[in-house]
N, C-alpha and C positions, 0 to 999 in steps of 0.2 A: 828677279827685281819685276815689278810692276808696272808698266807704262801709264802716265797720267791718261785718266778716263777723262775724253771730252766729247760727252754724246755717244755715238756710235763705234767709238774707236775700234782700234785692234787693243786686246788685252795680253801683255807678252806675260810669260810664266816662269821668264829664266830669262840670265845676263844673255843677250844677245849679240854678237859680234858686229862690228861698225859699221863692214862694207860688207856688202853682197854683190857679185857678180854674175849671178842667175837667178832663176826661178823656173821649177820644174813645177807643170800642172796634172793635176789626173783632169778627166776631159766631163763625163756626164757627172752632172751634180755641182760642178766647179765652174766651164766654161760654159755647156748648154743644159737647157732644160728639156732633158729626152727622155722622162719617165711617161710621159701620154702615150709618144710612139714607142716605148721600149714594152708600154704594157700590152700596146695591140698585137705589137710583133710576137710577143711573149703568148699571148691568148692564141692566135692563130697558128703558132708552132706546136703549142701544146693540143690546138684540137686536131691537128694534121696528123700529129702522132701517135699521141696518146687518148683521143678520145673527145665523148662530151665532157662538161662539169666545168668548174670553176678553176681557172687556172693560178694557181698556188703565188701568183706575181708578189704580192707583199714579201713571203719566204725570200723568195728570186732574191726582192731586193735587199732584204739586209746582208746579201753574200755579193753587194756590188762590187766594185773593185777587181775581183777574182777575174779569171779568163773563163769565159763560158761553157766552156766543156768542164772545168772544175767546179762550177756550181752544179754544173747537173750530177757529177758524182754524188756532191755533199746530200744534195738535195733528194739523189736516187731515183731522177728521171732518168731516161733514154738517150744518150748523146745524138742519136738522129734528128735531134730536136734543134741542133745547131743549125743544119743546113737549110730548114723552112724559115728561122728566125732570123739568120742574116739575110736570107732574101727578101723578107719583108722588111727588115731595118733599112736594106738597101734603097726600096721603092717608098717608105713614109720618109726619109732622111728630108727632104725640104719643109718637111712639117715642123723641124725640130729647131726652135726660136734660140738667141743667144742670150744668155742673163743680160739683164740692165745691168749697164756700167762696166761689162768687160769689155769692150772696145776703148775705151774711154782710158782704161785700168791698162792695156796693152799699150796702147800709141804710147801712154805716159813711161812705162815700164822700159819702151824701146830707146823713147828719148833720152833718159837718162842711163843709157848706155848697158843695160842688163841685157842679159842673152835669154832667152825663153824656149824651154823644152817642151812636151807632153809623152806622160808615162801614162799611160791609160790599161784599165782591163779589154778592151776592146781589142780584135787585132790591127795592128799596122795597116794594112790597105784599107780598112772599113775607117780607121779613124783619120785618115787622112783625105780619105773621100770625101767623108763628114767635113772636116776644116775646110775643104778647098772650095765643097759648094756653099758653105757658110761666107767664103771670103776669108777664114780667119788664117787659112794655111802660110800664108807669106810671113807673119808674125814670128814664125816657129823655126829655130835652128833644126832642131829636133824632133821628130814624132814616132815615139816608140810606142810598140803594141805587147799583149802579152805572148803572142808566138813569136817574139822576137830576141827572145832572152828564155834562159833555160829553164827557170824556177821563176813564175809569176808572184806578184802580189799574192801574202802578204813577206813572201821572200826579197831581198834587197836587190835583189839584181836587175832588177829593171833602173830602178834608180843608179844604181852604181852604174851602169852601162852610159846612162845619160849625161854621169860626171863624167867617164872618159871619153866619151862624143866631144862633151864643151871644151874639155882640155883643164877643167878647175879641181882643186879638192872641195871634198866635204862639206868645209866651214865658208865655205864663201856662195851657199848655193841655201835655197828655202824651198820646201815642196806644200805644196795648196792640194790639202785634200779632203773630200767630204763624206770619207769611211774610213773605219778602223784598221783595212788592212793598207790604203794607202799610208796612214800616218807612223802603223808598224813599219812600212817598209823603206819610208824614208827614216825612222830611226834607228835601224840594223843598217843604213849606209852612212849612219854619222850626218846627217842633215838634217836641220834644224825644220820640225814641222809642223804646219799650220793648219788647222782647224778652219774649214770652209762652213758655214751655216745657212746659209741663204739658201739652201734646199735641201738640210737636211732634218728625216721625219725623228729620228730617236738623237736627239742632241744630249743625254743623258749617256748614253752608249760609246758616243765619241770621244764626250769631253772624260769619259773612264781610261778613254788609249793615251791621256795623258799628254795633249798635244802642247810645244812650246808657243806658241800664239791662237789665239782666237780671233775669227775675223769676221765678223757681223756681216759685212758688205764688201764687195770687191775691192774698192777705192781703201780701206780698211789696211792692206797690204801695202801702199804708199809707205805708212810711216815704218815701215822694215825695210825700205830698199830705197834707198837715196843715191842720190847721182853716183855714178863708177867716175872715179879720179881719174882724167886722163894723164897717159902715163908722160 
C-alpha cells in the first residue's frame, strides 16, 4: 500500500502496523552529518598508516553502517588505521552538525510516547560520546555500538539487541537507516525498515535494498509514528 503523497511525505511500500512504540536510528547520515569530519579523519589515518596518496574515502563511504575493522578487511586496508581514525574522530567531533529537523523530530517522537534507540556502526563509547557532546544523548533510552554485539550490521544482532533492551516485539518498532546494511539488519530482525534519503549519495542502491518506507526529510517519519495509546 502506498501512503498518499503530499509534497515530500513518506512513501510507504507495504502495509504498516497501526501503532509503533519505538524507533531505532542509525547515527551517521541519519541523525548527524559526519561525512566531512569522517573524511578528514580517514585521510589522516590513511596518511599515518599507509602513506602518501589519495585516501579511498568514497569506497569507504559505500561500506558505512559496518564496523570500522570490518570495512578495513573488505577494503584490504591495515587494521592499524582504526586507532588514528578513532583518535581524529574524537578530536574533530565538535565540528559534526546535527541534520536540520532532527531535534524537532526527536522531541515530537518523545512527546508522542515513543521510545528511541540508536544502533550504529560506530563503537558504543564513541557513539555515546558524540551524542552527549551534541546534546542528543538524553533522547535515547539505549545507544548500541557495533562492538557491543557479536555480529555487526548487516547481521540482525544489533537491532535484536535494541528490541531486547526496549522490551518490545519487532512489529512495534521501525528502524531508520541510510545504508543497505542498516536496512538488511532491520529486515533480518523483522523490524520495518525506513530509508533516510537526506544525506544519501547513491539513492538507487539504497532503494534496491527494498525499504518498507522512504523518508525524504526527517519529519516524514512522523506519518508512520502516531502517538502511543496510554495504558
